[in-house]
C-alpha positions in Angstrom: 38.1 118.8 134.2 38.6 117.3 137.8 35.4 114.8 139.0 33.7 116.1 141.8 34.3 114.4 145.3 30.9 112.5 145.0 32.2 111.0 141.6 35.2 110.0 143.1 33.6 108.4 146.1 31.5 106.5 143.5 34.4 105.5 142.0 36.0 104.1 145.3 33.1 102.7 146.2 33.0 100.7 142.8 36.7 99.8 143.3 35.6 98.2 147.0 32.9 96.3 145.4 35.0 95.0 142.5 37.7 93.8 144.8 35.2 92.2 147.1 34.0 90.4 144.1 37.3 89.1 143.7 37.7 87.5 147.0 37.7 83.8 147.7 34.5 84.1 149.9 32.7 86.4 147.3 33.5 83.8 144.3 31.8 81.1 146.1 28.4 83.1 145.9 28.7 84.1 142.2 28.5 82.3 139.2 31.1 83.7 136.4 31.5 82.6 133.1 33.5 83.5 129.9 30.7 85.5 127.5 33.0 86.9 124.9 36.5 85.9 123.7 38.6 88.2 121.2 41.6 87.0 120.1 43.2 85.7 123.5 41.7 88.0 125.7 38.5 86.6 127.4 35.4 89.0 128.6 34.0 87.5 131.9 30.2 88.6 133.1 31.8 90.3 135.9 34.0 92.2 133.6 30.4 93.5 131.8 28.8 94.0 135.3 31.5 96.2 136.7 31.7 98.2 133.7 28.3 98.9 133.8 28.3 100.0 137.2 31.1 102.6 136.7 29.3 103.8 133.7 26.1 104.5 135.6 28.3 106.3 138.3 29.7 108.2 135.9 26.5 109.4 134.4 27.4 107.6 131.0 24.7 107.0 128.1 24.7 104.4 125.8 23.5 105.1 122.0 22.0 101.4 121.9 21.0 98.8 124.5 23.5 98.6 127.2 23.4 94.9 127.3 24.8 94.6 123.8 26.9 98.1 123.8 28.7 97.6 127.3 30.2 94.2 126.3 31.3 95.6 122.6 32.8 98.4 124.0 34.9 95.9 126.3 35.5 93.9 123.2 37.0 96.6 121.2 39.5 97.4 123.8 40.5 93.8 123.7 41.0 94.1 120.1 43.7 96.7 120.6 45.2 94.9 123.4 45.3 91.8 121.0 47.1 94.0 118.5 49.4 95.9 121.0 50.7 92.2 121.6 51.1 91.5 118.2 52.8 94.8 117.4 55.1 94.4 121.0 53.6 97.9 122.2 54.1 96.6 125.6 57.6 97.2 125.0 57.2 100.6 125.0 55.5 100.6 128.3 57.6 100.9 131.0 56.9 100.1 134.7 57.9 103.9 135.2 55.3 104.9 133.0 52.7 102.6 135.1 53.9 103.9 138.2 53.7 107.7 137.0 50.1 106.9 136.3 49.5 105.6 139.5 51.0 107.8 141.5 49.2 110.7 139.4 45.5 108.8 140.0 46.6 108.4 144.0 47.4 112.2 144.2 44.1 112.9 142.6 42.2 110.8 145.1 44.4 111.9 148.3 43.7 115.7 147.2 39.9 114.8 147.3 39.5 112.9 150.4 42.1 114.5 152.5 45.0 112.3 153.1 46.3 109.0 152.3 45.3 107.8 155.6 41.6 108.5 154.8 42.3 106.6 151.4 43.6 103.7 153.0 40.7 103.7 155.6 38.1 104.1 152.8 39.5 101.4 150.4 40.5 99.1 153.7 44.0 98.7 151.7 47.4 99.7 152.5 48.9 102.4 149.6 51.2 99.4 148.6 47.9 97.1 148.0 45.9 100.4 146.5 49.1 100.6 143.9 49.3 96.8 143.0 45.2 97.0 142.5 45.5 99.8 140.0 48.5 98.5 138.2 47.4 96.1 135.8 44.2 98.2 134.5 46.4 101.2 134.1 49.0 99.1 132.0 45.8 97.8 129.8 44.8 101.6 129.6 48.2 102.9 128.7 48.6 100.0 126.0 45.5 100.9 124.3 46.2 104.4 124.2 49.6 103.9 122.8 48.2 101.5 120.3 45.7 103.7 119.1 48.3 106.5 119.0 50.4 104.2 116.7 47.7 103.4 114.0 46.8 107.1 113.5 50.5 108.5 113.9 50.7 109.0 110.2 47.3 110.5 109.8 47.5 114.2 108.7 45.4 117.1 107.1 46.3 119.8 104.4 44.9 123.5 105.0 43.0 122.7 101.6 41.3 119.9 103.1 40.3 121.7 106.4 38.7 124.8 104.2 36.9 122.1 102.2 35.3 120.4 105.0 33.9 123.6 106.6 32.8 125.3 103.5 29.5 123.8 103.2 28.9 122.9 106.6 25.6 124.0 108.2 25.9 126.8 110.6 24.8 124.8 113.6 27.2 122.2 112.8 30.5 124.8 113.1 32.3 124.0 116.5 31.9 126.5 119.1 35.3 127.3 120.6 35.0 128.0 124.3 36.4 131.0 126.3 40.4 130.9 125.9 43.1 132.9 127.4 46.5 133.6 126.9 48.7 134.0 130.2 52.1 135.4 131.0 54.1 134.5 134.1 57.2 135.6 136.1 58.4 132.7 138.2 60.9 133.0 141.2 62.1 129.6 142.8 62.6 130.3 146.7 66.0 129.7 147.5 66.8 126.3 149.7 69.1 127.2 152.8 72.5 125.6 152.8 71.5 123.4 156.0 68.7 122.1 154.2 70.8 121.2 151.2 73.6 119.6 153.6 70.7 117.6 155.2 69.4 116.0 151.9 73.2 115.6 151.0 73.8 113.6 154.2 71.0 111.2 154.2 71.9 110.4 150.7 75.7 109.7 151.8 74.2 107.8 154.6 72.3 105.4 152.0 75.6 105.0 149.8 77.5 103.8 152.9 74.6 101.5 154.1 74.7 100.1 150.4 78.6 99.7 150.3 78.5 98.0 153.5 76.0 95.6 152.3 73.3 96.4 154.9 70.7 96.9 152.4 70.4 97.1 148.3 70.0 100.2 146.6 66.6 99.1 145.4 65.1 98.6 148.7 66.1 102.3 149.6 64.8 103.6 146.6 61.5 102.1 147.2 61.6 103.4 150.9 63.2 106.9 150.8 63.2 108.0 146.8 60.8 110.8 146.0 60.7 110.0 142.1 57.2 108.4 141.8 58.0 107.2 138.2 60.7 104.9 139.6 60.3 104.6 143.3 58.0 101.7 143.2 60.3 99.5 140.8 63.3 100.2 143.1 64.5 103.3 141.4 65.3 101.6 138.1 64.4 103.6 135.1 64.1 102.3 131.5 67.0 102.3 128.9 67.2 106.2 127.9 69.3 108.1 125.5 71.7 110.9 126.9 69.5 113.6 125.6 66.4 112.4 127.6 68.0 112.8 131.0 69.0 116.3 132.9 72.4 117.3 131.9 74.0 117.0 134.9 72.3 113.7 135.7 73.4 112.1 132.4 77.0 113.5 132.9 77.4 111.2 135.7 75.3 108.4 134.8 77.2 107.8 131.3 80.2 107.5 133.0 79.4 104.8 135.5 81.0 101.5 134.5 80.7 99.4 137.6 77.0 98.2 138.5 78.3 97.7 142.1 79.3 101.4 142.7 77.1 104.3 143.8 77.7 107.2 142.0 78.5 110.4 143.8 75.7 112.8 144.6 74.2 114.8 141.5 72.3 117.6 141.9 69.8 118.4 139.1 66.8 120.7 138.3 64.6 117.9 140.1 66.8 117.6 143.1 69.5 115.5 144.4 70.6 111.8 143.4 72.5 109.1 143.8 73.0 106.7 140.9 73.7 103.1 140.3 74.6 101.5 136.9 72.1 98.5 135.5 73.1 98.0 131.9 74.7 99.9 129.0 73.1 98.8 125.4 74.7 101.0 122.7 73.9 104.7 123.3 71.3 104.0 125.7 71.7 103.3 129.5 69.7 101.8 132.2 70.2 103.1 135.8 68.3 103.2 139.2 68.4 106.1 141.2 67.4 107.7 144.5 66.1 111.0 144.6 65.7 113.7 147.3 64.2 117.0 147.4 65.5 119.6 150.0 62.1 121.2 151.6 62.1 125.2 150.9 61.2 126.7 154.3 58.0 129.1 154.5 60.6 132.1 155.5 62.3 131.5 152.1 58.7 131.6 150.4 57.7 134.7 152.0 60.9 136.3 150.9 59.9 135.5 147.2 56.4 136.4 147.5 57.4 139.7 148.9 59.9 140.3 146.2 57.4 139.5 143.4 54.9 141.9 145.2 57.5 144.7 144.8 57.8 143.7 141.3 54.4 143.8 140.6 54.0 147.3 141.8 57.2 148.3 139.9 55.6 147.2 136.8 51.9 148.5 137.4 53.5 152.2 138.5 56.3 151.8 135.6 59.2 152.2 138.3 62.7 151.0 137.5 63.4 148.6 140.3 66.3 149.7 142.4 68.5 146.9 141.3 68.2 147.8 137.6 68.6 151.8 138.0 71.8 152.9 136.2 72.0 150.2 133.4 68.4 150.1 132.2 67.4 152.0 129.4 63.6 151.8 128.8 61.2 154.5 128.8 58.7 152.3 131.1 59.4 149.1 133.0 57.1 146.3 131.6 56.0 142.8 132.6 58.0 141.7 129.7 61.3 143.3 131.0 60.8 142.0 134.8 60.2 138.5 133.0 63.6 138.9 131.0 65.6 140.3 134.1 64.0 138.1 137.0 62.0 135.1 135.9 63.8 131.9 137.1 61.8 129.9 134.8 63.9 129.4 131.4 61.1 128.2 129.2 58.3 131.0 129.8 61.5 133.4 130.3 62.7 132.9 126.8 59.1 133.5 125.5 58.5 137.0 127.6 56.7 135.0 130.1 54.1 133.7 127.6 52.7 130.3 128.7 52.9 127.6 126.0 49.9 125.0 125.5 51.5 121.7 124.4 49.6 118.3 123.3 50.2 115.0 125.1 53.4 114.3 123.0 54.8 117.6 124.4 54.4 119.3 121.0 53.6 123.3 120.9 50.0 123.5 120.1 49.2 127.2 120.5 49.6 130.1 123.5 45.7 129.8 124.0 44.3 127.8 126.8 40.8 126.9 127.7 40.8 127.6 131.5 40.6 123.9 132.6 43.8 123.5 130.3 45.6 125.9 133.0 47.4 124.6 136.2 44.9 125.0 138.9 46.7 127.7 140.9 46.9 129.8 137.6 43.6 129.4 136.7 42.2 130.4 140.0 43.7 134.0 139.9 43.7 134.4 136.0 39.6 133.8 136.4 39.3 137.2 138.3 41.7 139.5 136.2 40.9 141.8 133.4 43.1 141.6 130.3 46.2 143.3 131.1 45.9 143.2 134.9 48.7 141.6 136.9 47.9 139.1 139.9 49.2 139.1 143.4 51.9 136.9 144.1 51.0 132.8 145.0 52.6 129.7 145.1 51.9 126.6 142.9 53.6 123.4 142.5 55.8 123.3 139.0 55.7 120.4 136.6 59.1 119.6 138.1 57.8 119.0 141.6 59.2 122.0 142.8 57.2 124.9 145.0 57.6 128.1 143.2 56.2 131.8 143.6 54.6 133.2 140.8 52.7 136.8 139.3 50.4 136.2 136.5 49.6 138.4 133.6 46.2 138.0 131.5 47.7 139.0 128.3 44.3 138.1 126.1 41.0 136.7 126.9 39.2 135.1 123.5 35.4 135.1 124.6 33.8 131.5 123.4 32.5 131.8 119.7 31.7 129.9 116.7 35.0 128.9 114.8 36.0 130.6 112.0 39.3 129.7 109.5 40.7 133.0 109.8 40.8 133.0 113.8 40.5 129.4 114.5 42.2 127.4 111.9 44.1 125.3 114.6 40.7 124.2 115.9 39.4 123.5 112.8 42.4 121.6 111.9 41.8 119.5 114.9 38.3 118.7 114.4 39.2 117.4 110.8 42.0 115.7 112.3 40.3 114.0 114.8 37.0 113.0 112.8 39.9 111.6 110.2 41.4 109.5 112.8 38.2 108.5 114.3 36.9 107.0 111.0 40.2 105.4 110.6 39.9 103.5 113.9 36.4 102.5 113.2 37.4 100.8 109.9 40.2 99.6 111.3 38.1 97.8 114.1 35.7 96.5 111.7 38.4 95.3 109.6 40.4 93.7 112.6 37.1 91.9 113.7 37.0 89.6 110.6 40.7 88.7 110.9 40.6 87.9 114.5 39.1 84.9 116.4 36.1 86.0 118.0 33.7 83.8 119.9 30.4 85.1 121.9 27.3 83.8 123.8 24.2 83.1 121.8 22.6 85.7 124.0 24.6 88.4 122.0 23.8 87.0 118.7 20.7 89.4 118.2 22.6 92.6 119.0 22.5 95.4 117.2 26.1 96.4 117.2 28.3 99.4 116.2 30.3 97.3 114.4 30.1 94.5 111.7 31.3 91.2 111.8 30.8 89.9 115.6 28.3 87.6 114.7 29.4 84.8 112.2 
């Protein structure tokens, strides 16, 4: 669930205070010291104070004495970072990953405060400085997340273990399953005009000409003009990747590049139009840099698609055969599922009769059920007012590929909040058991890791009652 504007502004205030505390003038007036060391990672007194302020602003409560719990929480994170360095997990974190996370955070902040200009004014920093100030913290967060995932990746539970866990569980301990919905969507992509496509291609041709003439570098133009947030900050450079990960059209051109000094022809992918430059090849993987430009969809094209969807929705409600299908459609009545099969431009939901799929952070299918906060904001807003079986009015949204699309949604099912049961909510209950097992494993791992890692803490913490054993020696 998104934080409120008040929480966001509080967090921005914290960042400003943190940045000010790091300035040369401030450091002259603040006595800082190393109060805890974990492996090669030091914890400063100022680190603890900043974390305490942030926790207070976000309403976080501590199970024990905050003077002990806060530094211990930071120390645990340092343990994961220390292990990540040992296991070279940092090799799995690319600049593209960090940049994508930074852009996601910035987009959210911009959405809340109103514009990038207002964000810059509030932070008293340029966008480039804001990105730079967020970089290291977000890199550490990604490292910790990946390290935890690596540690628990082989943990699993069987159906028998799930049933055994819940068999004798007290009624008040059985998890409550929030209201969930199943949603079908029919998506149309507004057509981009030939003039707009030519405009984008002309821009890319101009970039290629400037690079070939030696007026500027590919990396510089990528930083200035590329619309790929994941690679723009690193000059358009992507990490080593296999053919199967890339868009087929993009891969076909990228893997045929042989000269790092040359720029590819213009490539159209599902994300937009690209020019590509080879960086290196390593076995069956390739590293390239690219510039992405996205054609802008006109308001008139969006209105055409919305009007078409409005007509389709009325045809479905009245079971009327659309004019373009008359003569070969053989069904007794025209349904939402029929309309998806014939008209939807989104291949993922079209192949699933319009049903949206809820996936985990690794992209694996969880189920077709969504809690409301898990849905895209635009979909959740219209679904919240629908009855089961009802079809929404047309609306626009930005899809996961960054394109403007027009949509009608149908609420297929609404499952009211209830106590979980094995027969109805096995996946939910399995996730509870799996998460408990992972948490127990990580807790035990931390205590074991403490004993085998160099730890030094100030005497003021030696009387603390910590969650994990082994800090005090």
